C-alpha positions as CSV (number, residue, x, y, z in Angstrom):
1,M,76.2,111.7,111.9
2,P,78.4,110.5,114.8
3,V,77.0,108.0,117.2
4,F,77.6,108.7,120.9
5,F,77.3,106.3,123.8
6,Y,76.9,108.1,127.1
7,V,78.4,107.7,130.5
8,N,76.7,104.4,131.4
9,A,77.6,102.9,128.0
10,F,81.0,101.6,129.3
11,S,81.2,101.2,133.0
12,Q,82.7,97.8,132.5
13,R,85.8,96.2,131.0
14,L,86.7,97.3,127.5
15,T,88.8,94.8,125.5
16,L,90.9,95.5,122.4
17,P,88.4,93.8,120.0
18,D,85.6,95.9,121.6
19,A,87.6,99.1,121.1
20,V,88.5,98.3,117.5
21,N,85.0,97.2,116.5
22,I,83.5,100.3,118.0
23,A,86.0,102.5,116.3
24,L,85.4,100.9,112.9
25,K,81.6,101.3,113.3
26,N,81.7,104.9,114.5
27,S,84.7,106.4,112.7
28,L,83.6,109.3,110.5
29,G,86.7,108.8,108.3
30,V,85.7,105.2,107.7
31,Q,82.1,106.2,106.9
32,I,83.4,108.8,104.3
33,A,85.7,106.1,102.8
34,K,82.7,103.7,102.6
35,N,80.6,106.5,100.9
36,N,83.4,106.9,98.4
37,V,83.3,103.2,97.6
38,D,79.5,103.5,97.0
39,I,80.1,106.5,94.7
40,A,82.7,104.6,92.7
41,T,80.4,101.6,92.5
42,V,77.4,103.6,91.3
43,N,79.6,105.5,88.8
44,N,81.0,102.3,87.3
45,N,78.6,101.6,84.4
46,Y,78.6,101.8,80.7
47,G,76.2,104.8,80.7
48,I,78.9,106.9,82.4
49,A,81.5,105.5,80.1
50,G,79.3,106.7,77.1
51,G,78.5,103.3,75.7
52,L,74.7,103.3,76.1
53,P,72.2,104.9,73.7
54,K,71.0,108.4,74.3
55,V,67.3,109.1,73.8
56,D,65.7,112.5,74.0
57,A,62.2,113.8,73.4
58,T,61.5,117.4,72.4
59,G,58.3,119.3,71.8
60,L,57.2,122.8,70.7
61,D,53.9,124.6,70.5
62,Q,54.3,128.2,69.3
63,E,51.6,130.7,68.6
64,Q,52.4,134.0,67.0
65,V,50.7,137.1,65.4
66,T,52.4,138.8,62.4
67,N,51.8,141.3,59.7
68,I,52.3,140.0,56.1
69,T,53.1,142.0,53.0
70,Q,53.4,139.9,49.8
71,Q,54.4,141.3,46.4
72,Y,54.4,139.4,43.1
73,S,55.4,140.0,39.5
74,N,51.7,140.5,38.8
75,P,50.7,143.4,41.0
76,A,47.1,142.1,41.0
77,N,48.3,139.3,43.3
78,N,49.9,141.6,45.8
79,K,48.5,141.2,49.3
80,S,48.9,142.8,52.7
81,S,47.4,141.5,55.9
82,T,47.6,142.7,59.5
83,G,47.3,140.5,62.7
84,V,47.7,137.2,60.9
85,S,47.8,134.3,63.4
86,S,50.2,131.4,63.0
87,N,50.6,128.2,65.0
88,S,53.7,125.9,64.9
89,L,53.5,122.5,66.5
90,A,56.5,120.1,66.6
91,A,57.5,116.9,68.4
92,N,60.6,114.8,68.0
93,L,62.0,111.6,69.5
94,N,65.7,111.5,69.0
95,A,68.0,108.5,69.6
96,S,71.8,108.2,69.1
97,Q,74.3,105.4,69.7
98,L,78.1,105.7,69.5
99,L,79.5,103.0,67.2
100,F,83.2,103.7,67.2
101,N,85.5,106.1,69.0
102,A,88.9,104.3,68.9
103,G,88.1,102.3,72.0
104,R,87.5,105.2,74.3
105,V,84.3,103.8,75.8
106,Q,86.1,100.5,76.6
107,D,89.0,102.3,78.2
108,T,86.7,104.5,80.2
109,K,84.8,101.5,81.5
110,K,88.1,99.7,82.4
111,R,89.2,102.9,84.2
112,L,86.0,103.0,86.2
113,D,86.5,99.3,87.1
114,V,90.0,100.1,88.5
115,T,88.7,103.2,90.2
116,E,86.1,101.2,92.1
117,S,88.7,98.7,93.1
118,Q,91.0,101.5,94.2
119,S,88.2,103.0,96.4
120,K,87.9,99.7,98.2
121,Q,91.7,99.6,98.8
122,L,91.5,103.2,100.2
123,F,88.6,102.1,102.4
124,S,90.8,99.2,103.7
125,S,93.7,101.6,104.2
126,K,91.4,103.9,106.3
127,E,90.2,100.9,108.4
128,L,93.9,99.8,108.9
129,A,94.8,103.3,110.1
130,V,91.9,103.4,112.5
131,I,92.8,99.9,113.9
132,Y,96.5,101.0,114.2
133,N,95.7,104.2,116.1
134,V,93.3,102.4,118.4
135,M,95.8,99.7,119.2
136,L,98.6,102.2,120.0
137,K,96.4,104.2,122.3
138,Y,94.9,101.0,123.9
139,Y,98.4,99.7,124.8
140,D,99.6,103.1,125.9
141,I,96.8,103.1,128.5
142,I,98.0,99.7,129.6
143,R,101.5,101.2,129.9
144,Q,100.4,104.2,131.9
145,Q,98.3,101.9,134.2
146,S,101.4,99.8,134.7
147,Y,103.3,102.9,135.8
148,A,100.5,103.6,138.3
149,K,100.7,100.0,139.6
150,T,104.4,100.4,140.1
151,L,103.9,103.7,141.9
152,Q,101.2,102.0,144.1
153,E,103.6,99.3,145.0
154,S,106.2,101.9,145.9
155,I,103.6,103.7,148.0
156,D,103.1,100.4,149.9
157,V,106.8,100.2,150.5
158,S,106.9,103.8,151.7
159,Q,104.0,103.1,154.1
160,Q,105.9,100.0,155.4
161,K,109.0,102.2,155.9
162,L,106.9,104.8,157.8
163,D,105.3,102.2,160.0
164,I,108.7,100.7,160.8
165,V,110.1,104.2,161.7
166,K,107.0,104.9,163.9
167,T,107.4,101.6,165.7
168,Q,111.1,102.2,166.2
169,Q,110.5,105.7,167.4
170,S,108.0,104.5,169.9
171,V,110.7,102.5,171.6
172,G,113.3,105.2,171.3
173,M,115.2,103.7,168.4
174,A,114.5,106.3,165.7
175,N,114.6,110.1,165.5
176,N,112.3,112.7,164.0
177,A,114.5,113.1,161.0
178,D,113.8,109.5,159.9
179,L,110.1,110.0,160.6
180,F,109.9,113.3,158.6
181,Q,111.9,111.8,155.7
182,S,109.6,108.8,155.6
183,E,106.5,111.0,155.6
184,V,108.0,113.2,152.8
185,D,108.8,110.1,150.8
186,L,105.3,108.7,151.2
187,N,103.7,112.0,150.3
188,T,105.9,112.4,147.2
189,Q,104.9,108.9,146.1
190,V,101.2,109.6,146.6
191,Q,101.6,112.9,144.6
192,N,103.3,111.0,141.8
193,Y,100.5,108.4,141.8
194,Q,97.8,111.1,141.6
195,A,99.6,112.8,138.7
196,Q,99.8,109.5,136.9
197,Q,96.0,109.1,137.3
198,L,95.6,112.3,135.4
199,V,97.7,110.9,132.6
200,I,95.6,107.7,132.5
201,S,92.4,109.7,132.4
202,Q,93.5,111.9,129.6
203,D,94.7,108.8,127.7
204,K,91.3,107.2,128.1
205,T,89.7,110.4,126.8
206,D,91.9,110.2,123.7
207,L,90.8,106.6,123.2
208,L,87.1,107.5,123.6
209,S,87.7,110.2,120.9
210,L,89.1,107.7,118.6
211,L,86.1,105.5,119.2
212,T,83.8,108.5,118.6
213,L,82.3,108.0,122.0
214,N,81.3,110.5,124.7
215,P,84.5,111.7,126.4
216,D,82.8,111.3,129.8
217,S,82.2,107.6,129.4
218,A,83.6,105.4,132.1
219,I,85.8,102.6,130.7
220,V,87.9,100.0,132.5
221,I,90.8,98.4,130.7
222,E,92.3,95.3,132.3
223,D,94.9,93.9,130.0
224,S,98.7,93.3,129.6
225,I,101.2,93.8,126.9
226,A,102.1,90.5,125.2
227,V,104.6,90.7,122.4
228,D,104.7,88.2,119.6
229,S,108.3,87.3,119.1
230,T,107.7,85.1,116.0
231,L,107.7,87.7,113.3
232,K,110.1,87.2,110.3
233,L,111.6,90.1,108.4
234,D,111.5,88.4,105.0
235,S,107.8,87.6,105.4
236,I,107.1,91.2,106.2
237,L,109.1,92.6,103.3
238,N,107.5,90.1,100.9
239,T,104.0,91.2,101.8
240,I,104.4,94.9,101.6
241,A,102.9,94.7,98.1
242,S,99.6,93.7,99.7
243,N,99.4,96.8,101.8
244,P,96.3,98.7,100.6
245,D,98.2,101.9,100.2
246,I,100.7,100.2,97.8
247,V,97.9,98.5,95.9
248,A,96.0,101.8,95.5
249,A,99.2,103.5,94.3
250,D,99.7,100.7,91.7
251,Q,96.1,101.1,90.6
252,Q,96.6,104.8,90.2
253,I,99.2,104.0,87.5
254,V,96.7,101.9,85.6
255,I,94.0,104.6,86.0
256,D,96.4,107.2,84.5
257,Q,97.2,104.9,81.7
258,Y,93.6,104.5,80.8
259,I,93.1,108.3,81.0
260,S,96.0,108.6,78.5
261,K,94.3,106.2,76.1
262,E,91.0,108.0,76.5
263,T,92.6,111.3,75.7
264,S,94.4,109.8,72.7
265,A,91.2,108.4,71.3
266,Q,89.8,111.9,71.0
267,R,92.3,112.5,68.1
268,Y,90.6,109.8,66.0
269,P,87.3,109.8,64.1
270,S,84.1,108.8,65.9
271,I,81.1,107.2,64.2
272,G,77.6,107.3,65.6
273,L,74.2,106.2,64.6
274,E,71.3,108.7,64.9
275,G,67.6,108.1,64.6
276,L,64.7,110.5,64.8
277,Y,60.9,110.3,64.5
278,G,59.4,113.7,64.1
279,F,56.2,115.5,63.6
280,S,55.8,119.2,62.6
281,R,52.7,121.2,61.7
282,T,52.5,124.9,60.8
283,Q,49.1,126.6,60.2
284,N,48.7,130.2,59.0
285,S,45.5,132.1,58.8
286,A,46.8,134.0,55.8
287,G,49.7,134.0,53.4
288,F,51.0,131.8,50.6
289,S,51.1,128.6,52.7
290,L,48.1,128.0,55.0
291,L,49.1,124.5,56.2
292,N,52.4,122.7,56.2
293,Q,52.5,119.3,58.0
294,N,55.0,116.4,57.9
295,F,56.0,113.4,60.1
296,G,58.0,110.3,59.8
297,P,61.3,108.5,60.8
298,Y,64.8,109.5,60.1
299,L,68.0,107.4,60.3
300,G,71.5,108.5,59.6
301,V,75.2,107.9,60.4
302,N,77.2,110.7,62.0
303,V,80.9,110.8,61.4
304,T,83.1,113.3,63.2
305,V,86.7,113.8,62.1
306,P,88.8,116.1,64.3
307,I,91.1,118.1,62.1
308,F,92.5,120.9,64.2
309,N,91.8,122.3,67.7
310,G,94.9,124.0,68.6
311,G,96.7,120.8,69.7
312,V,94.5,120.5,72.8
313,Y,94.1,116.7,72.5
314,R,97.8,116.1,72.0
315,T,98.6,118.4,74.9
316,E,96.2,116.6,77.2
317,E,97.7,113.2,76.1
318,R,101.2,114.4,77.0
319,I,99.9,115.6,80.4
320,A,98.2,112.2,80.9
321,D,101.5,110.4,80.1
322,I,103.4,112.6,82.6
323,N,100.7,111.9,85.3
324,T,101.3,108.2,84.6
325,K,105.0,108.6,85.1
326,N,104.4,110.6,88.3
327,A,102.0,107.9,89.6
328,A,104.7,105.3,89.0
329,L,107.3,107.4,90.8
330,T,104.9,108.0,93.7
331,K,104.4,104.2,94.0
332,D,108.2,103.6,93.9
333,T,108.7,106.3,96.5
334,M,106.0,104.7,98.7
335,V,107.5,101.2,98.4
336,L,110.9,102.6,99.2
337,G,109.6,104.5,102.3
338,Y,107.6,101.5,103.5
339,S,110.6,99.2,103.1
340,A,112.8,101.6,105.1
341,N,110.2,101.9,107.8
342,V,109.9,98.1,108.0
343,I,113.6,97.8,108.4
344,K,113.6,100.5,111.1
345,S,110.6,98.9,112.9
346,W,112.3,95.5,112.6
347,Q,115.5,96.8,114.2
348,A,113.5,98.3,117.1
349,Y,111.5,95.1,117.4
350,Q,114.6,92.9,117.6
351,N,116.5,95.3,119.9
352,N,113.6,95.5,122.3
353,L,113.1,91.8,122.3
354,Q,116.8,91.4,123.3
355,Q,116.4,94.1,126.0
356,L,113.3,92.5,127.3
357,Q,115.1,89.5,128.8
358,T,117.6,91.7,130.6
359,A,114.8,93.9,131.8
360,L,112.9,91.0,133.2
361,R,116.0,89.8,135.1
362,N,116.6,93.3,136.5
363,D,113.0,93.7,137.5
364,S,113.2,90.4,139.4
365,L,116.5,91.3,141.1
366,S,115.3,94.8,142.1
367,L,112.2,93.3,143.7
368,Q,114.3,90.8,145.7
369,L,116.7,93.6,146.6
370,L,113.9,95.8,147.9
371,D,112.5,93.0,150.0
372,I,115.9,92.3,151.6
373,V,116.5,95.9,152.3
374,I,113.1,96.3,154.0
375,K,113.8,93.3,156.2
376,R,117.2,94.7,157.1
377,F,115.7,98.1,157.8
378,R,113.3,96.5,160.1
379,L,116.2,95.0,162.0
380,R,118.1,98.3,161.8
381,Q,120.8,96.8,159.6
382,A,120.0,99.2,156.8
383,T,119.4,103.0,156.7
384,I,116.5,104.9,155.4
385,V,118.7,106.0,152.5
386,D,119.3,102.3,151.7
387,V,115.5,101.8,151.5
388,K,115.1,104.8,149.3
389,N,117.8,103.7,146.9
390,A,116.3,100.2,146.7
391,Q,112.9,101.8,146.1
392,Q,114.3,103.9,143.3
393,S,116.1,100.9,141.7
394,F,112.8,99.0,141.8
395,E,110.9,101.8,140.2
396,D,113.6,102.3,137.5
397,A,113.6,98.5,136.7
398,E,109.8,98.4,136.6
399,F,109.5,101.5,134.3
400,S,112.3,100.1,132.1
401,L,110.5,96.8,131.7
402,I,107.2,98.5,131.0
403,N,108.7,100.9,128.4
404,I,110.7,98.1,126.6
405,S,107.5,95.9,126.5
406,Y,105.5,98.8,125.1
407,A,108.2,99.7,122.5
408,A,108.4,96.1,121.4
409,K,104.6,96.0,121.0
410,V,104.6,99.2,119.0
411,A,107.2,97.9,116.7
412,E,105.2,94.6,116.3
413,I,102.0,96.6,115.5
414,Q,103.9,98.7,112.9
415,L,105.3,95.7,111.2
416,R,101.9,94.1,111.0
417,R,100.4,97.2,109.6
418,Y,102.9,97.4,106.8
419,A,102.3,93.8,106.0
420,N,98.5,94.3,106.2
421,R,98.3,91.7,109.0
422,L,97.0,93.6,112.0
423,R,95.4,91.3,114.6
424,F,93.3,92.2,117.5
């Protein structure tokens, strides 16, 4: 059952560790994966594998009324009875223990061991996916908030421009065209800012959904995008094998191999030990036998030799072998795909890190340019068009820096996910 925290649950700052921990605690997918681990753990025992004794108790108490006609070689002994009552009472305690079945029990138990381990890997994979998605959405919110901050700074510039025009107009040094253009520019910036607030709100709603929280909860995220530039490609590629998806795929090969062995074992004889302690009593009110009672133990060895069943076992073994080959191909395909994705993410990571330095320089230059143009505009040494162009350059440089930082961070997160090294 999902756990919801209502509006006042988060009216304060939400950090990335907070978000990840809440998501891991509340995620329904993680809970299902944890339940699957519990199922595999409970299922992993020798009883399920067929290696423990089986004990049954049976009982019978039967009352019946019959008509009896008995004829003998001596007609004088002939007898006919109507409505003869008869009672049969029986109780048995049965026990059986498998002694040999070509190692099928051992192979089944080993398969259950690997299945339990695989369920834990799939659980880790689900946690990794939840962390990955939360991190992407968390940093996307930071990106959208950075856009809004840039727009707010541009609004401040537009307001300065409008104030300068009004001052200049009051002394007869500006016309209505400049005033109207300044007001239009300011209103456009305000409208863009308002639209950006909607994007941020919807992004936060998406994050709350990932955290399985009430979508109306109020959260505040105050953070920045810091990119780790120390990742090494060889290190990432060498640790792909530790990714839980790859480990689970490798374990599936082992599971299918054990299934093949279990199926093959059905073609060989099996030996079992059987024991019984029984009691039976039959009492008749008429007839040749009036009372028949026996009790005592029984011990025997049961041998089953499969001779022919239409080739079912051999067919199942072939299918199990094919499934093993498919599992190996699936793992190889996954490793190949993960390796290719690592290379692509690494290329994006490196490229964005290189662009980041240029973007930082452009951002600094655009801010200086805007400051100079505003000062010149105040002194009537620059036109309103010059201010607008400088503003646009500032916004473009800021947006570019934000996007490159975000893209570099996404590439870093992807690399860490493939290497099973996500940090938050």
